[in-house]
Structures are given as structure tokens and as C-alpha cells.
N, C-alpha and C positions, 0 to 999 in steps of 0.2 A: 688610730684613725679608722672610723667605721662609716661615717656619713659625710659627704662632701657637698657643700652648697656651691653652685657655680654662679658667680656674680657677674654674669655677662649674658650675651644673647647670640642668636644666629649660629653660623657654622662652627665657631670656636666653642660655644657652649655644648653643642651636640658632639663635637669632637672629644671634649673632655668627658662627657657622660659615657660615651662608648668605652673609653679606656677604664673608667671607674668600674663599670659593670664587668668588664673582663677581669678586673682585679678583685671582684667580690665586694665592692664598696657601694653603699646606697648613695643615691643622688637627690639633690633638691634643686629644681630650677626656679629662678625668679624671673618675672616678666612684667612688662608694662602692658597696658590694655591694648596697645597696638600690636603686640606680639603674642596675643592669646592663641593664635592658630599656628605658631611656629613649631617646628618639629622638636626643638629642644624641650619645649613644654610637654609635648606628647610623650616623649621617651624617658623623661626623668621619673624617678619613683614617686616624687612629690613635687608640687609646683605651688608657688606663692606669688600672687599679684602684688607688686610693690608700688604701683602708681600709674599716672597717666603717661601718654607717649613721650613727652619731653624728657630728655635724659636727666636734666637737673632735678626733675620731680620723681625719678624712678631709679635708673641704673647708677646715678651719682649720689643717691641718698644713703649715707652711712647708717643712719638710724633704722631705716626700713630693712636694709639688708641684714644688719645684726639682729634685728627683731625676728626676721624670717629664719635665721640660723637658730636662734634660741627656741622659738616655738616648735621647730621641727627636730630639734636635738642634733643639729649638724655640729660636728666637732672640728671641721676644717672648711675653709673657703678658698676656692680657686678663682682668681680674678680674670683668667684668660689674658687677652691683650686689649689695650685701650681702656676707657672708663677709669676704673680704680686700680689698674694693674701696677702702676708706678706711683701710687699715692702713699707717701710715707705715713701720713696721719691715719689713713685707713688701716695700714699694716699694724700700726701701734695700737689702734682701737681693738683690732682682732686679738692681739696679745693681751690687752687689758681684760677681755672677756673670755680668756682661756680658749680661744678658737685659733687653730693653727692657720696662719696665712701661708698659702702655698706659693712662696716666692721669696724675694730678698727681704732682709731685715729693714726696719725703718731707717736705721743709720746709713745703710748702703744705698737705699733709694734716695735719701736726701743728698748724699755725697755725689752720686752719679747723675742726679737730676740737675745739679748746678754745673753747667758745662765748663766753666772756668776752674772750679774746684776739682772736677773730674780730670781735666787736663793736667793740673798740677800734681794730682795724685798719681796719674799714670807716668808722668815724667819722673817723679821721684822713685817709681818702681822700675825705671829703666825701659819703659815703653816709648818708642819714637813718637814725638809729637810735632805738629806743625809750628814753626817759629811764630811768635806773636807776643801779645801782652801777658804780663804776669797777673792773671786774674782780670776782673772788671776794670775798665778805665773810667775815670771819674768825670771826664769831660771830652768834648769833641777835640779840643786843643791837644789834650794828652794823647788821644787816639791818633791824631794827625802826626804828632811827633814820633810815635812808635811806628806808624806806617812808613814814614820817611826812613827810619832806621832799617826796617826789614825789607823795604823796597816794594813798589807797586807791581802788579795789582794786589790788593788786600781784600779781605772779606770781614765785614762787621756782623757779629752774631749775637743774638740775645742769649744771656746766660741761662735763662729758664725756658729757652725756645724749643721748637719742635715743628715738624711738618713744613719747614721752609719759612715760617713766620718770624719776623724780627731778624731778617737776614738781608744784607745788601753787599754786592760786589762793587768795589771802588777801583777804577783804573786810572783816574786823573786826580792828582792832589787837590785841584780846585773844587772837586765835587765832594770831598770828604765830609765837610761840615754838614751839608744838607742831607747826605745819605746816612750819616751817623744818626742824625736827629730823626730821620724817617724810620730807621730800624728800631731806635729806642722807643719812639711813640707807638709803633706797631706792637712791640713787645709789651709795653705797659697796658695796652688795650686788650691784648690776647691773654697775657699771663699774670697781670697785676704787678709786674716788676719790669722796669725799663732798663735794667743793667745790661751792658754789652761788653764784649771783648773784641779784640782785633787780632787777626792772624793772617799769615801769608796765604794768598790765593793760589792753590795748586791747579795749574792749567791742565786740561785734558785728563782729569782724574777718572779712575775706576772706583766704584763703591763696592768694596769687598769686605764681608763680615765673617767673623769666626764664631761658630756656635760653641759655647762652653757650658759645663755643668760643674757646680761646686757643692760640697756638703756642709759648708759652714764650719768645718773642722780642719781646714787647711789643705784638703784634697780637691784637686781640680783636673778635669780632662777636657779635651776639645775634640770636635767632630769634623774638622776640616772647615772649608770656606764655602760661602755662597756669593755668587756674583749678582749684584743688585743695581747695576748701572742703568738699566732701562727704566727711566723715571720721567714723569711729567709733573712739573712744578714741585719737585722734590718728593713726589709720591711714587712709590714703586709700582710697576705694572707687570713685570716679568722677572723671575729669579731663576737661577740655575746653580747646580753644584755638580762637579767642581767648576771653578772659573776658567774660562778659556786662556787666561794669561798667567795663571798661577802654576808654577812647576813644583816639583817635590821639595827643592831647597827653599823656595819662597814660602811654601806651605808650612814647612818646619819652623822657619823664622817667625812667621805671623802667629802660628799656634803657640810657640814658646812665649811670645810677647803677650798674647791674650791671657795665657795662664798666669804670667807674672802679675798682670793687672788685676785679675780676679783674686789671686792670693793676697794682694796688697789690701783688699777690702774684705777679706775673709768671706768670699762670696758663697751664698747658699742658693741653690736652685738652678734653673736654666736661664741663661743670659746670652747676650750677643755683644761682642766687642767689634765695633765698626771702624774700618780703616779707609783712608784714601790711598790709592796706589797710582803713582805717576808713570809716565812713559818709560822711565828708566828702572821701574820696579822698586823704587823707594816707597815705603809705606809709612803712614802717619796715623796715629790715633785720632779718631773723630768724636766718638761718643760710645757710651755703653748703655744698652737697653736692658733693664733689670726685669725681664719678663720673657715669656715665650713670644716668638715672632710669628707674624702672619705666614711667612715663608718657611716655617720649620719643616713642612713635609718633604721638601727636596733633600734636606739633610737626612731625614728618616729613611728615604728611599736608598740613598747611597751608603748609609751606615747600617742599614737593616736594623732599625731600633724604633722604639716608641718613646719620644722625648717627654710626653705627658706622663707616662708611667714612671720614667726616671724622676721627674719632678715630684710626683706623689711619694715615691719611695724615699727620696731625700727628706721630704717634709715629715715623713713618718720616723725619721731618725737613722735611716740606713747610711752606712759609710760608702764612699766611693773608692774603688781600687784604681789607683793611677796606672794608666796603660795607654798604648797607642790603639786608636780605634781604626780597624780596617775599613777602607772605603772602596766601593766597586761600582763601576758603571757611571752613567750620567743621568741626571734628573732635571726637569724643567717644570716650572709652575707658571701658569697664566692666571692672573686675577680676572675673573669675569665680573665686571661691574654693570649695574643697570644704568648705563650711560650711553648717549648717542655720540660715537666718535666722529660722525659727520657733521655734528653741530657743536664743535668745540667741547666734546665730552660732557654735555649738559645732562643733568640727572634725568632718569626715566622711570620714576616710580609707577606703580599700577598693578593690574592683575595679570598674572602669567596664564595665558590661555592654553598653552601646550608646552610640555617639558619632557625632553628625552635626553638622558645622560649617556655619553659614550661609554664603551666598555672595551674588553679585550685585554690581552696580556700587557702588563706594565702600565695600565691606565687607572687612575684614581680620581674620584670627584669628591671633594669635601663641600657640602652644601646643606642648607636648611630649608631650601625652597622646593616646590613641587607644582604640578599643574593645578591651577585655580588659587594658588597662593597670591596674596596681595602684598606687594613690596611697599612698606610704609615710607613716607618721605622724610621721616624724622632722624634717620641714622645714616651711617656710611653706606655708600652705594654698592659695596661688594656683596654679591649674592652667591658666588661659588668660586672654588679654586680647582682648576684642572691641572693635575700633576701626571707626568709620564716619566717612565724610567726605561732606559735601553743601554746596550753595551757601550755605545759611543755617542758623542754629541750629535754627530750627523744623523744617526739612527733615531735619537731622541727627538730631533727637529722633525723628521719625517713622521714619527709616531704622533707628535703633538698636532701637526697639520691634519693628519687623518682624524684624530679625535675631535679637533675643533670643528671640522666639517660635519661630524656626526652629532655634534651638540646642538640640540634644538631647544630654543627658548623663544616662544612667541607671545605677543601681547605687549611686550616692552622692548625697547632697544637695549642692546648689550655691546660690549667691547669685543665680541668674538670676531667681527670682520677686521677690526684693527689688528688683532693678534695674527690672523691669517696673513695679512699683508706684511706685517713685521717679520714673520718667520720666513718669508720669501725674499726678503731684502738681502742682497749679496753681501753687504757689509756686515750685517748681523750674522749671517751664516758663516762668514770668515772670522767671526769674533773680533771684528774691527770696530769697536764702539767705546764710548765713554759716557759720563753722566749727562752730556749735552747732546747725545745722539738724536733724540727726538726733535731737537730744534731744526735739524736738517732732513728729517724724515717727512716725506710728503705722502699723506694718505690719499689714495685715489678714490674719488667719489663713487657712490653707487650710480648705476646706469640711469636710474630714474631721478637722481638728485641733480637739479639744474641750477642750484644756488651757487 
């Protein structure tokens, strides 16, 4: 592997470019016309425009990305996260063109991308799963029968879902039919497949995920857990490692389960096995993400590693030595989105008129923006990730608050004020929260905000 094309944009593209350069690898950036001034374009060794702003005409175009790789002589493609990162067809096309896809095999992506098949695979491997249907249910009547057997409340989930779409919680048997139909219709519209499965609804769950790395040769290691329960509409806003509720014994059990699951699919690359953890610390497999995650920096901070480097080394054919990874300290990541938290988190694209990133010991900022950068309206609203590391969770919270107050982004609204208020909430500081925490969290308005 000598030259890597990064089939992505924004902070993750720049993040990958930096590691490639440290490893002596050449890089190729691809970009839409809306991203011409992005830093990933500036710092790559080569850059190729692949189309207009709309993702379907640029970052999701297999043909243009492969053509860019061929014309520049790139022998590997790193997909980052989002876009084509979990697209089995794209992974297969890379193989067909003798270009190394830095990620999971097409077979693994297909298997883990179907939530019902993924659940069956994990159950067969001995990974705890939530009680529910054996794969997709064929009708609302069949789903209702299964719901009666496992007991309400239940949740209906799209087999090919993601981001909270195609998902409905059902507490009353009389509502099952209409909610099942709503989930199926939404899944059909969003993913082109309306298949759904039914499982027991875990009340007051924590969302805890295990970072794994496999070499595709049967060797897998894990890097501990990340706490991802602070979510809005199933979208994560803050992550931390370790989790406030995971002790050494639970970490060992979850890590062993994640490794079992990864070995069952002969996993290659960096991936995440996601679990629900209930109030009694029972944990259940939720899904497996076959890519690097947005929140990977908190793991890097406590494990003192570069997960992108590990991805590239595995893709180049290196073997993994199975071992326990030492973890030290506590890390927190706040996703800084160009959104107005005082207007129901509405998007806030536009020109950044002033930008100052915080610094100091244990403070890291992953971003592609700068003063005078124009945030386009075509993509995800995340513009930066602020990560801190300290000896303890309490010290990490204090450091994050200090860093947030130093972070200056003017010209657009951001989620910085939300994060400052969240980190001062006594329930959050005590680690007393679950995935529904923000439903009871009240954001205090700005003094000048009279709405």
C-alpha cells in the first residue's frame, strides 16, 4: 500500500490524511464543488473533484471515486464513516479493481447490515441478544403474536435501518398494527426495504459499545467501551470512555462477547459492537458497525493508540497479536454541530466569521473548518469534535467545560451552549442517565431569547 484515496469529506477525511502522512503514505482527496475550500482538499497530496454538491452526484458515486483512484494510481481507498463506509457493493467493486478497501469484506458488511441476520449470527456465536423474532416478521399479525409471547413493551425495527428510522416502540397491544405499518413504510421509503423485526424493549437502557479490531485471519482485540447514551433522536451528541457504569468484570464480559461476535464473521478492520445495558447490568447485542466511528478519538485517548493507523496496517496485511489493551484515564468527546440548540437544533449553515480552537494539556480538536470557511447546507451538520482527556471523569468534565468556554465559533450557531449546560447537570455529572436522558433535560434559553 503506497497511496490512499479518502472517499469522504470533512474532519474524518483530514483525520485519515494526517495518519497516512505520518506513515509515509501518499494521499488523494476527492471533493464536491461545495467542498473545494475544505482543509482535506488542501492538505492531501492530490485532489480530484468528483461532482456537484449533492452526495448522490459526488460522494456516493462509485464510478467517479473508482475513476479518481485509477487516474491517480491509488492502490487503497479509505471510506471513513458514513457515505460508502458500509456499502458492500462498493467494497466488492474495489476488490474487482484490485484496490484495497480499508474496511470489512463485502460479505461481512452485508451480514452485519441486515439487523435480523446480524442478531441471529451473534446469538449463534454466544453473544447475548434481546429476546424477539427470529428474523424478519412477515406481517403485522405475526409480529403481534410474537409481541404477546415476549411481553410488552416491544420495539419494531427496520432490518436495514439506521439513525432511528424505521423504528417504533409499542407499549399497548392495540397500537401494534398501526405502528408496525408506520415503521415498515418509513423503512421502505428510507432504505428501499420495508422488512422489520420485533424485539423486547429494554427500559432505561444505556448505549455502550465495544471498539474491536480484527485482521481477517481469526485474530481480534478490543479496546474497552464507550458510553454513548447522550442522544437526541438516536443521534449521539456526547461520548466518553470508560462508561460510568461499567466495572472491570462487566468490561471483561462485554469485551469477550464482542470478540466472539467479531470472530464469528472473521472480521477485518476496525469495528464497533454496540450493546444495550439495562439497570441490572445485563447487556444485549444491538448492532455491529463495520467501520471507524465518529467517536473513535475517546478510545484513542484512553488506549494511547491511533485506530486509523491500525486500520491501515491490517489492510496492508499485518497480523494482530491478541492481547489485553491497557486503558488509562477518562476521555470525553463533544460533537460540535452547526445547529441552533435554542431552535430545536435547527441547522445553521453559513460563513464562519471567527474561529478559535481551545488548547492546553489533554485537549484535542478534530475539525476541517477555519475562520471564513463556509459551511455548506448539503451535508451532516457536525463541524468539529472536541475531545479531552484527564485522570478521572470529574477532572475530564472540568477540562471539557473550560475548553468549551474557550471555543470561539462566530457567524453560525453551534451546539457549544448545549454542551456547557449538559456538563453542569447534576444527573450527568453523577453518571445517572440513559438513552432517554435528553427527554427530561431542559435547555435554559439565552438571556436575549424571548421565544
